[in-house]
C-alpha positions in Angstrom: 23.7 7.9 69.6 19.5 8.0 68.6 21.0 6.6 65.4 22.8 3.7 66.6 19.9 2.9 69.0 17.3 2.8 66.2 19.5 0.5 64.4 20.2 -1.9 66.7 16.4 -2.1 67.5 15.7 -2.8 64.1 18.1 -5.7 63.5 17.2 -7.2 66.8 13.4 -6.9 65.6 14.3 -8.3 62.4 15.9 -11.4 64.0 13.0 -12.1 66.2 10.8 -12.3 63.2 13.0 -14.2 61.3 13.2 -16.7 64.3 9.4 -16.5 64.5 8.6 -17.4 61.1 11.0 -20.4 61.3 9.3 -21.6 64.4 5.6 -21.3 63.1 6.8 -23.6 59.9 8.0 -25.8 62.0 5.1 -26.2 64.5 3.0 -26.2 61.1 5.0 -29.1 59.7 4.6 -31.2 62.8 0.6 -30.7 62.6 0.4 -31.5 59.3 2.5 -34.5 59.5 5.5 -33.0 57.4 8.0 -35.6 57.0 11.5 -35.1 55.2 11.4 -36.2 51.3 11.3 -39.7 51.0 13.9 -41.8 48.9 12.9 -43.0 45.4 10.9 -46.1 45.4 11.8 -49.7 44.2 10.9 -50.3 40.7 7.9 -51.8 40.1 7.8 -56.0 40.2 6.1 -57.1 37.3 2.4 -58.9 38.6 0.8 -61.8 37.6 -1.9 -61.0 34.5 -4.8 -62.9 36.4 -5.9 -63.3 40.0 -4.3 -66.4 40.8 -6.3 -66.8 44.3 -9.1 -68.6 43.2 -6.8 -71.5 41.9 -6.6 -75.0 44.1 -3.9 -74.9 46.4 -1.7 -78.0 46.7 0.8 -78.3 49.5 3.2 -81.1 50.1 7.1 -82.0 50.9 9.3 -81.1 47.8 11.0 -84.5 47.1 12.9 -84.0 44.0 13.1 -81.5 41.0 11.8 -82.9 37.7 14.5 -82.1 35.4 14.4 -82.2 31.5 17.3 -84.0 29.3 18.8 -80.9 29.1 19.4 -79.8 33.1 16.3 -77.4 33.2 13.7 -77.7 35.8 10.7 -78.8 34.3 8.6 -79.4 37.5 8.7 -81.3 40.9 7.8 -84.2 42.7 5.7 -84.2 46.2 6.3 -86.3 48.9 2.5 -87.9 48.1 3.6 -88.7 44.4 1.7 -85.3 43.0 4.0 -84.3 39.8 3.8 -80.8 39.3 4.7 -79.0 36.0 5.3 -75.7 35.3 6.8 -72.8 32.5 10.3 -72.8 32.1 10.6 -69.2 34.1 8.9 -70.9 37.2 11.1 -73.9 37.0 14.3 -71.3 36.7 13.4 -69.6 40.1 12.5 -72.5 41.9 15.8 -73.3 43.3 15.8 -69.9 45.0 13.1 -70.4 47.0 12.7 -74.1 48.1 14.6 -77.2 48.1 14.3 -80.7 48.4 13.1 -81.7 51.6 11.3 -78.2 52.2 7.5 -77.8 52.3 5.7 -75.8 49.4 2.6 -75.0 48.0 1.4 -74.3 44.9 -1.5 -73.0 43.1 -2.2 -74.5 40.1 -4.7 -76.8 38.0 -5.1 -79.9 39.3 -5.1 -83.2 36.9 -8.5 -85.4 36.4 -7.5 -88.8 37.2 -3.9 -88.2 37.4 -1.6 -86.7 40.2 -0.3 -84.3 38.1 -0.6 -80.0 38.8 0.1 -77.7 36.2 1.5 -74.5 38.5 0.8 -71.1 38.1 2.2 -70.1 41.4 4.7 -71.5 44.1 5.2 -70.7 47.6 8.7 -71.9 49.9 8.8 -72.6 52.7 10.2 -69.2 54.0 7.0 -67.4 52.8 8.8 -66.5 49.0 6.2 -66.7 46.2 7.0 -66.7 42.5 4.3 -66.4 40.2 3.7 -66.8 36.2 3.5 -63.5 35.1 2.4 -65.0 31.3 -0.4 -67.7 32.2 -2.4 -67.1 29.4 0.5 -67.9 27.2 1.6 -71.4 26.3 4.8 -72.8 28.3 7.8 -72.3 26.3 9.0 -75.8 25.3 12.1 -77.1 27.2 15.3 -77.4 25.3 16.5 -81.2 24.4 20.4 -82.1 23.9 21.1 -83.0 20.7 24.5 -84.2 21.4 26.3 -84.9 24.6 27.5 -87.6 27.0 25.7 -91.0 27.5 23.9 -91.1 30.9 23.1 -94.9 31.8 20.1 -95.4 34.5 19.7 -98.8 36.4 17.0 -99.2 39.1 13.6 -99.5 39.8 10.6 -97.5 38.6 8.8 -95.6 41.3 6.5 -94.2 39.3 5.5 -93.2 35.4 6.7 -89.8 34.5 3.9 -87.5 33.3 3.5 -84.9 30.7 1.4 -81.5 31.0 -1.5 -82.9 29.3 -1.3 -86.4 31.5 0.0 -88.2 29.2 2.8 -90.5 30.2 6.1 -90.0 28.7 8.5 -91.7 30.7 9.3 -92.8 34.2 10.8 -91.5 37.7 12.9 -93.8 39.4 13.4 -94.5 43.2 16.8 -93.1 43.0 15.3 -89.4 41.7 16.6 -90.2 37.9 14.1 -89.5 35.3 14.1 -90.9 32.2 11.9 -89.9 29.1 10.8 -91.9 25.9 7.9 -90.2 24.5 4.7 -90.6 24.3 4.5 -93.4 21.5 7.5 -95.4 23.2 5.6 -95.3 26.4 2.5 -96.7 25.3 4.6 -100.2 23.9 6.7 -100.1 27.1 4.1 -99.7 29.5 5.1 -102.8 31.2 8.4 -101.7 31.9 7.7 -98.3 32.8 5.6 -99.5 35.8 6.1 -98.5 39.8 7.9 -101.8 40.9 9.7 -102.5 37.8 13.3 -102.7 37.2 14.5 -100.6 34.4 17.6 -100.1 32.3 18.6 -97.1 30.2 21.0 -95.2 28.4 20.5 -91.7 26.7 21.9 -88.2 26.1 20.9 -86.3 29.1 22.9 -84.7 32.6 23.9 -86.1 35.7 24.9 -83.5 38.5 23.3 -82.0 41.9 20.3 -81.4 40.8 19.5 -84.7 39.8 19.9 -86.8 36.6 17.7 -86.9 33.2 18.2 -88.4 30.4 16.4 -89.1 26.8 16.8 -92.7 26.5 17.9 -94.2 23.5 18.4 -97.8 24.8 16.1 -99.4 27.2 14.6 -102.8 29.0 14.6 -104.5 32.4 18.2 -105.1 32.3 21.5 -104.3 30.3 20.8 -108.1 28.5 17.3 -107.3 27.3 17.4 -103.6 26.3 16.0 -102.6 22.8 16.7 -99.2 20.6 14.1 -96.8 20.5 14.0 -93.4 19.1 14.7 -91.0 21.6 11.5 -88.8 22.7 13.7 -85.5 20.9 14.4 -87.3 17.8 13.6 -85.2 14.8 10.8 -86.2 12.5 11.8 -88.7 9.5 12.8 -87.4 6.3 15.6 -86.2 4.2 18.8 -84.7 6.2 20.1 -81.3 5.9 21.8 -80.0 3.0 20.6 -83.1 0.9 19.1 -83.3 -2.6 15.9 -83.6 -1.2 16.5 -81.6 2.3 14.2 -78.9 0.6 11.7 -80.7 -1.2 7.8 -80.4 -0.2 6.2 -83.9 0.3 2.9 -83.8 -1.9 3.9 -80.8 -4.1 4.7 -80.8 -7.9 8.6 -80.8 -7.0 8.1 -84.0 -5.3 6.4 -85.7 -8.3 
């Protein structure tokens, strides 16, 4: 009987000791703020290379996207007439944070003498922000269609269309259509591209939910006065691919 009594006592003591250890560990965890193991953090988002905070901020209502003739968003027009240009990555993400009619804030470089801004970051009305993560690199060129349907544009010019260097390259119409003619054509056709002027143009481009944009091939005050021009994306003059002179370099011994 003594043996059984001693065994029972030892078993009871072991249970009490184990319980004390568990309680002690829980109390220690509570003192040190111990928490259950957290889930793995989400993947780190790419951050801008440079501090964008010192850049001037331009705010206003987004009136329309400025499309390229291929339908890509090359920028946006604000209610005060400011044209905001952005690299391709920023343009692709813009519809996800802001739509026409909403307020936006742009961190970017303001033009001198022209109502233009080169955007490096854009914040939408719900606090969502997109930023150029490669501000030191040159902006990627926008594609321009070489073939496609002819799109006519008829109406009144709202403002000259600038490029990122402040050069006029076409016109923005009051119906939000965008007409590209190229810098050299814009210089000689300046009277047709002034605000308030009537304009007819036709060329390859896009027309859809986001807007209309064309590379003009014919342009004039109306259809009866339209003239032919070289489109803004026309290839440089020279022999066509596959011809005998295509591989000849001007000025070389082969060309003489």
